[in-house]
Structure formats: C-alpha cells, structure tokens
C-alpha positions as CSV (number, residue, x, y, z in Angstrom):
1,M,-95.7,-6.0,35.3
2,D,-95.9,-8.7,32.7
3,R,-92.9,-7.2,30.8
4,Y,-90.9,-7.0,34.0
5,L,-91.6,-10.7,34.8
6,A,-90.8,-11.7,31.2
7,A,-87.2,-10.4,31.7
8,Y,-86.8,-13.5,33.9
9,G,-86.2,-16.7,31.9
10,N,-88.2,-19.9,32.1
11,D,-85.3,-21.5,34.0
12,F,-85.1,-18.7,36.6
13,N,-85.2,-20.1,40.1
14,P,-85.7,-17.6,42.9
15,G,-83.9,-19.8,45.4
16,G,-84.6,-20.2,49.1
17,G,-87.1,-22.9,48.4
18,Q,-89.6,-20.4,47.0
19,S,-91.5,-21.5,43.9
20,R,-91.5,-19.3,40.8
21,K,-95.2,-18.7,41.2
22,S,-94.8,-17.6,44.8
23,W,-91.9,-15.3,43.8
24,E,-94.0,-13.7,41.1
25,Q,-96.9,-13.1,43.5
26,D,-94.5,-11.5,46.0
27,R,-93.0,-9.3,43.3
28,R,-96.5,-8.2,42.1
29,A,-97.4,-7.4,45.7
30,R,-94.3,-5.3,46.2
31,I,-94.6,-3.4,42.9
32,V,-98.2,-3.0,42.0
33,G,-99.9,-0.1,43.8
34,K,-96.8,2.0,44.5
35,S,-97.3,5.6,43.7
36,S,-93.8,5.9,42.3
37,I,-90.8,3.6,41.7
38,S,-87.3,4.8,40.7
39,V,-84.4,2.4,40.0
40,N,-80.9,3.7,39.2
41,I,-77.8,1.7,38.7
42,E,-74.1,2.6,39.3
43,N,-70.8,0.9,38.7
44,L,-72.2,-1.5,36.0
45,A,-69.8,-4.2,34.9
46,I,-70.8,-6.7,32.3
47,K,-68.9,-9.9,31.3
48,V,-70.2,-11.7,28.2
49,D,-69.1,-15.3,27.4
50,G,-71.0,-16.5,24.3
51,D,-74.7,-16.8,25.1
52,S,-74.1,-16.1,28.8
53,A,-73.4,-12.9,30.6
54,T,-73.0,-11.6,34.1
55,A,-73.9,-8.1,35.1
56,K,-72.7,-6.6,38.5
57,F,-73.9,-3.2,39.7
58,R,-75.1,-1.1,42.6
59,Q,-78.9,-0.6,42.5
60,I,-80.5,2.4,44.1
61,Y,-84.3,1.6,44.5
62,R,-86.8,4.1,45.7
63,A,-90.5,3.4,46.1
64,D,-92.9,5.5,48.2
65,N,-91.1,5.7,51.6
66,L,-88.6,2.9,50.8
67,N,-85.0,3.7,49.8
68,I,-82.6,0.8,49.4
69,S,-79.1,0.7,47.9
70,S,-77.6,-2.8,47.3
71,R,-75.1,-4.7,45.2
72,K,-76.7,-7.0,42.6
73,T,-75.5,-9.7,40.3
74,L,-77.6,-10.9,37.4
75,E,-76.6,-14.1,35.5
76,M,-78.2,-13.9,32.1
77,Q,-78.7,-16.2,29.1
78,R,-79.3,-15.3,25.5
79,S,-82.3,-16.9,23.8
80,G,-82.4,-15.9,20.2
81,T,-82.1,-12.1,20.2
82,Q,-83.4,-11.7,23.8
83,W,-81.4,-11.8,27.1
84,H,-83.2,-13.3,30.2
85,I,-82.3,-13.4,33.8
86,R,-81.6,-16.9,35.0
87,K,-80.2,-16.1,38.5
88,E,-80.3,-13.0,40.6
89,S,-78.3,-12.4,43.8
90,V,-78.0,-9.5,46.2
91,G,-74.9,-8.5,48.2
92,G,-71.3,-9.3,47.8
C-alpha cells in the first residue's frame, strides 16, 4: 500500500475539496482487505514533454465482486529518476 501511495507526488491534489490525508484513507479502505485485485490497461498513449508526461488509457479494474472499466488520464512529473502522479482524472 505504501508503494502504491508513493507513486503519487507530494504535490498531488485529489480534487473535489478532499484532503490528501482523507484521500489516502479512502484508498486504503478500498484496497486493503480485498481477496484479489486485477488492473489491466488498454490503448495506452503517453506524451512526454521534458520532465512532464501525460498518460491516457482505458483501465479495467476487478476486485472481489467489482468490475469497472473507465478512461483515465494521469499527469506525471519527473523528479530525479522517478515519475510521480500529480493529477489523476477519470472519464473523457
């Protein structure tokens, strides 16, 4: 779980008025305790511009009895040799 959350940069803002701490608690509640989680991606398109990148794809998420397919966009920032998510949006 810690590695998952570490993929999100220090400047990540979950939006919708939610604090980063509250967002992390929500994510932990959704992920921890699932008997199985499967995430696949399709139609991945990445655009890199210097130390910024945008990844667009369709995500197929399965966990226990949940099965969701959605379009996702990740705006990412390179910090040294690591890329971190600074913004995440669903839909579009």
